[in-house]
N, C-alpha and C positions, 0 to 999 in steps of 0.2 A: 511392509509397504516401503518401496524403494523410489523415491521422489528426486527428480533432477531438474535444477533451477537452469533455464537456458534464456541467455540475454539475447534480446533482440536488437540488432544494429542497424543503423541508418545506412541505407544504401549510399555507395559512394557518387557522390555528385548530385544527389538528391536534396533539394533546399527544403521543400516541405514534406513531412513524411507521416505515414499513417503505419503504426505498428502492426495493427490488427486489420485485415482486409475486410472490405464490405461482403465478399463470398462467405466470409465467417459468420457474419450477423445472425442472431437469432438461434444461434448453436449451443444452447446452454448458458449464454453470459448475458449480463445487463447490457443493452446495447448502448444506452447514454453514458456509460462509463469508458468503453473501449472503442467507440466510433464517432464521436462527437465532432473532434476538431483535429487538425493536423500537429504534429509536434515542429515547432519552430526551430531553425538552426541553433539559436542561443539556449536552448532548452537544456537544463541538467537533469532532465528525466532519465529514468531508467525503467525498461519494460523487460519483464521477464514472463516466461511461459513456465509452467510447472507441469512436468511429464512424468507419467508413470507407464511403463510396457508400451512406450510410443503413442500413447494417448495424452492429450492436454487435459489434465484434472483441475488447474487453477491458473490464475494470472494475476500479476502483481505490477503495479506502478509505483516507483519510488521517486521521491524529489528531493535533492540536494539542498533545495532552498526553503526552509522551514521558516515561518512566522509565526512565533508563539509568546511574544513579549506582552500580549494583550490578555494573557490568561493568568488566573490567579494562582500563587504559591508555585510557581514553576521553577524548577531549579535550573542554574545556570547550564545552558547545554552548548552554547556556542556552535562551532562549526561540527561538533560531534552529533548533534540530530541529523536524523535520516528519516524523512516523513515517508510512510505507507500510506501514499496519495487514495490508491486502491487496492484491496486484497477481494479475489473472487474465487470461491469453489464452484466448479461446474455443476450445474443442477443436479445431475446424475452421481455425483460424488461426495453431496453434503452429508453431514452427520456421522462421516467416517474418520474423524480426526485429522485430515488432510490440512485445515486451516492452521491447527496448532503445530503440526509437522512444519508446513512453510515458515512459520515464524521460527522454528528451531533452526532452520536452514539459512534463513536471512541474519540471524544472529551469528550462526558459524561464519557466514560468507564476509560480513560486515562487523567482525569482532571489536574494532576500536570506535563504532558508531553507536550511538542510542536511539532505538527506534520509536518513533512518535506515531500516532493515529489520531485523525479527527473519526469520530465514529457516525457512521451513517445507521443508526439504530441498532448498531451491534454492541452495546454497552456490556451485555453479559458476557460476550466473547472476550473482550478485552480484560474485564474485570477476573474472569476465569483464568486469565495469565498471569494475575498477580500485577497488572498495569494499574497506576495510579489516575484517577480521574481529576480532570481539572476543567472549571467552567471559567468562562469570560469573568474579567475582573470586575466589571460594571454591571451588578446584579439586574439593573434596568435592561441591559443589551445582552444578557446571558442569553434569553429565549431565542435571539436571532443568530446565535453561533452554534456549530455542533460541538459537544464535548470532546475534549484532548485526552487522550490516554497515553502515558509516559512509561515505557519499559523500565523495570526495577534495573539498579547497577547490578551488574554481574558479581 
């Protein structure tokens, strides 16, 4: 498997930007994650297509601004934290190890960063990578917040 990360760039002069076009909607990806709202000029988000043999097999949305202080037993990460806002493997390519391979590519691309993810029901995936699960610090509030997973130190 030879995967390539392709970073999507905001077009010059565009104030509001949609990284993925509506023409691509319904083509194997979760429409709510990729077509919901524009990216604003002040955004620190990074959007990546994951390509294999000129075919898009996955997508990643990264965010440089991470709020994790309200989770229990979180190690101090500061500016090293990089949130995987969303990662999705195309419907036709799931179960082939692409998700795990993409995490490896992200780790190599951002070696000085510590990847974190709020799980959207994929706790088993994050745990299989050896990432540690954290819950909201207030047990009464925990059910309202997604579990946080943090990449182990290299």
